[in-house]
C-alpha positions as CSV (number, residue, x, y, z in Angstrom):
1,M,126.7,91.8,89.8
2,S,128.6,93.4,86.7
3,G,127.5,94.7,83.9
4,S,128.3,91.9,81.6
5,E,126.9,89.2,83.9
6,M,123.5,87.5,83.2
7,T,120.8,87.2,85.7
8,N,119.7,84.0,86.9
9,A,116.4,84.5,85.1
10,Q,118.4,85.3,81.7
11,L,120.9,82.4,82.2
12,L,117.7,80.0,82.5
13,Q,116.5,81.7,79.2
14,Q,119.0,81.3,77.5
15,V,119.5,77.6,78.5
16,A,115.6,77.0,77.3
17,L,116.6,78.9,74.0
18,L,119.8,76.2,73.6
19,R,118.1,73.4,74.1
20,W,115.0,74.5,71.7
21,L,117.7,75.5,69.2
22,T,119.4,72.0,69.4
23,S,116.1,70.3,69.4
24,D,113.3,72.1,68.1
25,T,110.9,69.5,70.1
26,P,107.3,71.3,70.6
27,E,108.1,70.6,74.7
28,D,111.4,72.7,74.0
29,R,109.4,75.0,72.6
30,R,107.0,75.1,75.3
31,I,109.6,75.6,77.8
32,L,111.0,78.6,76.2
33,A,107.8,79.8,76.2
34,A,107.2,79.8,79.5
35,V,110.5,80.9,80.6
36,T,110.2,83.9,78.8
37,G,106.9,84.7,80.0
38,V,107.9,84.5,83.5
39,Q,110.8,86.8,82.3
40,V,108.4,89.4,80.8
41,G,105.9,89.1,83.4
42,R,108.3,89.9,86.5
43,E,109.9,93.0,84.3
44,L,106.3,94.1,83.9
45,L,105.7,94.3,87.5
46,N,108.9,95.5,88.3
47,R,108.3,98.5,85.7
48,I,104.6,98.9,87.1
49,T,105.8,98.7,90.9
50,G,109.4,100.0,90.7
51,Q,110.2,97.7,93.1
52,D,113.6,97.7,92.0
53,Q,114.1,101.7,92.3
54,V,113.0,101.3,95.8
55,D,115.3,98.4,96.7
56,T,118.2,100.5,95.0
57,C,117.3,103.6,97.1
58,K,116.9,101.4,100.3
59,R,120.5,100.6,99.9
60,E,121.7,103.7,99.2
61,C,119.9,105.0,102.4
62,I,121.1,101.9,104.7
63,L,124.6,102.4,103.2
64,S,124.6,106.6,103.8
65,I,123.8,105.9,107.6
66,S,126.3,103.7,107.8
67,E,129.1,105.6,106.3
68,F,127.8,108.6,108.5
69,V,128.3,106.3,111.8
70,R,131.5,105.5,110.3
71,Q,132.6,108.5,110.0
72,N,131.4,110.3,112.8
73,P,132.6,107.7,115.7
74,G,132.2,110.5,118.7
75,A,128.5,111.6,117.7
76,S,126.0,111.6,120.0
77,Q,123.0,109.6,120.0
78,D,120.7,112.9,119.3
79,V,123.0,114.1,116.1
80,I,122.6,110.4,115.1
81,N,118.9,110.2,115.4
82,S,118.6,113.6,113.5
83,E,121.0,112.3,110.6
84,V,119.1,109.1,110.3
85,E,115.8,111.2,110.2
86,K,116.7,113.3,107.5
87,R,118.0,110.6,105.2
88,V,114.9,108.2,106.2
89,L,113.0,111.5,104.8
90,L,115.0,112.0,101.5
91,F,114.5,108.0,101.2
92,A,110.7,109.0,101.6
93,A,110.9,111.3,98.9
94,Q,112.8,108.7,96.8
95,V,109.9,106.2,96.9
96,K,107.7,108.8,96.6
97,A,109.0,109.9,93.4
98,V,109.3,106.3,92.0
99,E,105.5,106.1,92.4
100,A,104.7,109.4,90.3
101,K,106.7,108.4,87.8
102,P,105.0,107.3,84.7
103,L,104.9,103.1,83.9
104,F,106.2,103.9,80.7
């Protein structure tokens, strides 16, 4: 996703906001409040758990391992295992850093 695209949650919130702005009904206001509440709750959970950062580190780890294997097609299984172990240890250290990071 590029930086200018909305997430699904953001799009849903904007739809609810537009609906409320055009109708100004109590029902549409409750829908907007509920959608916004869910989005705020999701963001708070992500900030508390750091799950987005962990997922990013995980993707980077997997990509770096696959890139190593692609660039070293003749590497022995021992060399590949050693490289995988190094990169997984780096991933584990990154996760530990996310866990130790202050919440806000």
